[in-house]
Structure formats: C-alpha cells, structure tokens
C-alpha angles and dihedrals in degrees: 000000000000119000111213120226092247090064095050100094094043094049100038103078101038088054096047095043101043110070110289089125127068099239095053093064093046092065108110101210123075112255134194109272124230096359104185122225129147135234118252120244088255091053091049090050090052091050094052093042091055092043091052092047089050097051092043090054091048094046088056091060110094114238096351116138103153129049139157117244127191126195133185131232126144112041105257097166091122086066092047091252127132101175123046109183134042132198141168116248110210126189103218131204092273089060094249123128115231132183117236113194149127121265134186104204122201098003092282123149092251136075136200136200114246133197109193147142123291095245091052091051094049096046120163092333082089088082099059115016132055117231120246115212126190121195111206122218115274095258092049091048090054092052093047092048090054092047096047100042112100130302082031092186096167094047092048091050088061092057120102113193094204102093134204121166089213097041114165109251096225103045129072103214092096140009135204128208097262092043092064089053091050094049092049088049090049091052092049093047092049089054094048099041102035107011087241119152114220115194105166141038096252090059092046093051093047090052091049092050092049090051095051104254105174118201125213119261115227121188112217116188124232095256093054092044091054092045092051091048094054105028111024116068093189098058106072116161101180091106092063122094115265090247091062094046090052097045097038090229103129127191107225136171108244137173091254094051091052094050090046090053093049091049091048089056094042089240097138121082092194145330129234134190126210113200122232122243111230116224121208110250095018119101133180114277117267122244 
C-alpha cells in the first residue's frame, strides 16, 4: 500500500514506537500500545534531509532501481546490532523511490506489507543512526524488480501475517520484518543462480539453509523471556527448538546476518552509508 504525505505525521510515531524494531518486543513489562506523539519541526526537517540525501545518492547510481536499506531505532548495541530494520527501496515507473517492507504496527501479533515514501520509512531514526544501503548485483536487481513490482504476487506469497519479532529462521509459523526481506532475497537468488522458482516460504527456507545462511544468535535472559511470554503478543518463541528455549540463545534473522550472507555469496555490487542528521533535544533511544 502507498502512504500519502498527509498521513506521514500521524502514522510516523505509532509505527516507530509500537514494536517494529527488535528491542521493543524484548522489553519485559507491558507498555501502552500506539501512544501518539508527533515529531517536532526540527525532527521532520532531519527526516526529509536524510531522505533527500538518500534519493540523491541513489539517483547518482547508473542503472540502479532496487537496493536494500537498513535503518536504526531501538538501541540494540547490547546484542551487537546497529541497524534494526531492513527494507527494499524500489524506483517505480514514476521515478520515485519507495520503501517496500514488512511492519508489525502496535505490537500486535500480525504484520502487513507496506509500500511508502523514503522519509516515512526513515522516520526519526534519521537523527541518531546512519543508513546502511546495499546495492545488489545487476542480475539480482532485475529479479527483485520483477518480484516487487505490483502486483508482486511472488513476494506477497512469501509473507506470513503471524508475526514474532524473534521468529525462528527455518520454520514458517511466524515471520519477522527482516525475515520477509531474507526470504524474498532467497527466492530471487535461487532464480538468478539456479533458475529455480520458489513460490512458498518452506522452499525459500530450504534454499537458504542449503546455501549456508547463518542467523544471528541473541541471548534473551529469563526475565525478559517470561515478560515476552505473558505481556508481548509479537514475541512468540514456540517455533524455536527446545534447546534454544532452554538456553535463551535464539536464532533470529537480523540486518547484519542478511548483509553477511549477501557478502558471502558476492551478491552485493557495493555498499553505501547515508549519515544521520542530529537534532537538538533528540537523543538515541535507550536500551
């Protein structure tokens, strides 16, 4: 779906505050859901400055119409993570770049696929975290462009609405935001490398396993595991092996693990970084 500019301010904070990032769902205590507050004019200026810098950098790349873009959000440095959320940026027929990604609004147990402007995707993370951009190889870009252009039947078939922020990478009961990106990438890579058509999540996960995708391991302590179990509907762990539930060492699809996989397979042509624009009075979120 496209999100019009007029809806930007109203939608921005509920999305950022309500569980689209990994750390939010790992908080043990119950929190108000979809608390509305609005960005300051300075924060909005930062968002649009970073969005403009991003699209200018992408427009300067010859023949590039699909990239990966990672933004920050909740401070996940204790897990060794800098970026929390990954999307595709697609240059559509009108020449505009739009983010295509999976979101879990308001800490519910369901997710939706969104197609929206770059500034909306970046949000207030523009004030404290640089963007990480990966440019796939030409053949992979062509496959992704075909998959993501409307009606995007194959990409939508790889979406599971049942959401868990710590979804196990090799089961299909749940899906997290970065996992959808990974499975779409896997389907596109299978097509490019082996001329194999992947039409469901089981096939995508089997291909990723065979080709040595390695998820990140996040240790979640007992208190947070219990809190998530009783208070957070978007943090189910029942799809994980018993050994992970006992140890608290959970395999999870993260931005870093996806970039590592693409680099391992020489599937990135280049990487770019777009610096953040600090805003007076706004600091990075606390762990």
